[in-house]
N, C-alpha and C positions, 0 to 999 in steps of 0.2 A: 822451849823454844819449840822441839819437835812435836810435845803434847798439844801445844797452843795449834800448831799447823794441821796436827791431824784433825783436831776439833773443827776447826775450819773448812777442812775437805769434806768431813762426816756432814757438816751443816749445808753447804751445797749439794753433795749429793741428793741428800733428803729432800732439799728446795725442788732440785729437776725432778724428781721422782713424783714429787706433787705436781709438779705443772704439766707435765707428760698427760695424763686424764683430762686436765683443762683444756688444752691445745687440741687433743684428739677430740674432744665434744665442740670445739668450735670449729673444727673441719666438718665433722660430721653435721652440726647445724650449717654450716655454709652449702654442704652438699645438698642436704635437705631443701634448702631455700630454694637453690638451684633448681632441683627436681620439682619443687612447687610451682615454681615461675614458670618451667617448661610446661608443666601437666594443664595450669593456667591459661597459658598460651595454645596450648594445644586445643583445650577445650572451645577457647575463644574462636579460634579458626574453624572449628569443627562447627561450632554456632553458626558463625557467618557463611561457612559454606554450606549448611543447611537450608539458611535463610537463602541465600541465593538460588541455590536450586529449587527450594519451594517458589520464589519469584518467577523462575524459568516456567515452571508447572503452570502457574497462574495464568501465565502470558499465553499460555496454549491451551489454556480451558476453554473459552469462548468458543473455538473451532468444534472442539468435541462435542460441546452442547449445542452448537449449532445441528450437528448430524443428529445426535440424540433427539433433538426437538421437531427436525424434519420427519423421523421417524413415527413419532407418537403424536405429533400435531395432527388433528382431524379436520379442524378448519371450522368448527363449530363453538370454539370459543374466542374472545376477543384477542385481535391480532398484537402480541408482542415481538419488536425486532430488535436485533441486540447492535445495529448500525446505531451510531450516534445522532445522523442525521437521515431523515427519510422522507419521501414522498412518492405516494400512488395515485394514480389520477387515470379519470377514463380520458382517453385523447380525443374522442370523437365528441362529447357532451363538454367537457372540461370540468365534470365532477371528481371531487377531492375524496378518495376513499380512506386514505391513511395519511396523518401528518405528524410528524415528530423532529422537532426543532428546525424548522422549513426557512427560517431566515435569518438563520446563524450563519454568517461568511465563513468560509473555512477554504484551506489549499484545496485543490480538484484535482493534482497531479497529471496525469495521462489524459483524463477526462478532457482537458485542454485541446486534443487533437482534434475533437470533433470540430472546434471553433477553427482551428488549422484548416482543416478540409475544406468548410465552406468558404474561406475567406480565398483560400487558393483556387476552388472552382469559380466562385464569383469572378476572377479574372478573367477567366476564358482561356488560359495560356495552353499551348500545344500538348496534349498529355503524352505524345510520344518523343520530345525533344529530350535529349540524354542529358542527365545532370550528373555530377561528380560528388562524391562524400569527398572532403576537404578536412582539413584538421581544424576549421571553427566548427565543424560540425560535433567533434569531439566533446564529450561531457567531461569538463574540468570542474562541475560543480559540485555532481554526488560523485562523480568516476564511476558510472555505469559502464557496464560492457556492451559489446554490441559486435553481431555477426558481419556486419557492414564495414570493411577495413577502410583506412583512407584510400583514397585513388578508385575505390567501385564506382562503375557506372552504371546506373540504370535510367530508364524513363520516367518523366513525371508521374506516369500511371503506376509504375512500378512502386515507386516512392511512398505515392500515396496509398496504396496497398499494404506495405509492409508498416508504414506508420499508424495506420488503422486496425489492421487486423491481429498484428503482432507487436504492435507499441512501438517500433524502432524508434528511438529518438533521433539516432544521426539522420535517418529518412525524413523526419517531422523538420529537423534544423535545415537540411538541404531545401526542401520546399520554401521555407520562408527566407532563406538565404536568397533563393534565386528568385523573388516576387520584384517585379519593377520597382525598384528604389531600396531592394534589400530588406535584411532584417528589421532595420527602425520604422520603414514604410509598412512593413507585413504586421507588426505589431500594432501600429496605428490602425491600420484598418481592423485587426480584430476587436480593438476596444470601439471602434463605430459601429461594427455590426453589433456587437452586444448591446449598444445604446439603440440601436435600430430596433432590436429585438425585446426592449422592455428589460434587459438584463443590467437592473441600476444597481444592483449589489456587487455586481463582477467586474472585475478588472484582470487584465493579461500583459504579461511583461515579457514571453517568449512564446516561440510555437511547440515545444515540447512538453511544458508542464513539469520539469525539472525543478524549477522555481518554485519556491513555497510562496510568492507573492502573486502568482497565479490563483485568485480566490474568487468563489463565487458562493450562492445557496442553491440549496435544493429547490427552491421555487425558480429561480432562474436557470438551473440546470435542466428543468421541466421544460422550459421556454426552449433553450437550446437543444435538447432531443428532439423537440417537434418539429423545428425548425430543420434540423439535419435530415429528418426522416423525407421531406420532399425533394432532399436530391439521391437520384437513383444511384449515381455511384457509389455513395456513402451506405446505402442500403446493401448494396451487393457485395460490396468489399468487407463490411462489418460484419457479414453474418456467413463469410466462407469460413469453414473448420479448420484447413489450412489449403496449402498453396505451394508449388515447388515453383523455385525461380532459378535460374542459371544465370549465375554472377560472371562477369568478364574474367578470361585468364582461368577458368574452372571447367572440367570436362563434366562433371556430374552437377545436377541441379542440388540446390539448399532447400529444405523442407521447411518452411514456416509455420506454424500453428496459431489457431485463435486464441488469445489470452484468456477468452471467457469459457470456462469449462462446460457451460450451458450450452453453447454453440457448439462445443465439439461434441457433445450428448447427444445431440439431436432428437431429445424429448420434448423442446419447447417448439414452439412456432415464433419465432424471433423476427423481427423487422428491422431491428438495428440494436447494437451493441457496442460498448467501449468502457473497458477496466481502468482503473488507474492506482497507482502506489508510490508514495513516496513516505519515510517516516512521518513528516509533519501532518501529511493528509490522510493516513490510516489507507484501509483496502477500498477503494471505490468501485461502483459498479452503475451504469445506467443502461437502461434500456426501452425500448419500445417492442412489445410482444401482444400476441392476440390470446386471451385467455377466456375459455367459455364464451367465445364470440365476442369479446369486448377487446377495442385495441385498449391496450394499457400502457402507460408511460411509468416507468419504475426508477426511482432516484435513491441509492444508497450510498452514504457517505459515511467515512471515518468508522471502519468497522475492523476489530482486532482480531487478529489471527487468518490464516490463510482462505479458510471455508466458510467463515461467519458470513458474508455477503452472500454467497451460494444458497447456504442456509435459510437466510431471509428473505433471498428470491424465492425459494421453494414455499417457504409458510406462506409468503403471500399467494402464488399460485393456489395452493389449498384452500385458502381462504377465500379467495374470490370464485373458485369452482363449486366450493361447498355452498355458497350463499347464492339466491338466484340474481339474476342481473338487474338491477335497478332498486335491491331492496336492501344494498350494503351499509346506505347512509355514510357518514363519514365519521370514522375512529381517530382521534386524536389523543397522542401519547407525549408525555414529555413536556 
């Protein structure tokens, strides 16, 4: 009996000793699989991170290219612009100098404010009347910020100035809201004005341009710029580099700057200017300027990168300056 028990004991001891390496190997394999999975996950994360970083660099690239192109472009080669839609024409003769996707409707962001200004001025409302910024003027659509807090009181003329020069959305909203009949009547007047100007592909839904349903084409916007240029108040306000305005309740004035860096730079002869940006519209710029003695209207829409529209404008200027007036012809791209 004792010997039989000893035999069974020895058998189980031997079996256990055989199973120990197997269990160890299994644990090792499991650990290796965990490490491998973590390694793959880490590699995948790094790949995604690298890809995302590359995309970020790519989105910033057009602005860098725009600056480099301005430095190297001499105006002798065909004009190429980075803006998705563009139009350059002689304001005096109507001759189209450059055209790119000019009839494609697109959101126009704060370029809308030029129409806002014209409609408000057409109403001949008192410019010294005090208007208040209310909660109705706060941007709950895009959640943009403003230096004009609710309760701020300014004259209608100051609201116009800030809406055009500094592209203050609350000021533009207040102008529309204080129109006879309110915002609804104001937007209706905007669309009537557009129709009167022959802007048949344009539509306006608010006075700020924050709504992406404010749409137009480069061709229509050239008409709007030409019309806005005939308003002395718009010419004066949009070409100010900066302005100090004292807000009610503040001792020191606030300095507001023009959103167009070309106006602030002082190297252009600009007669009218307006910028615009929302994600759906990209960076936009419309101008009236004198280049080589020619009154030129420039419309640049849907530019990627903060400086691309500036680079395009500088290329246009170099191109016009390099070529003799009247011999440019029409260059159509895209």
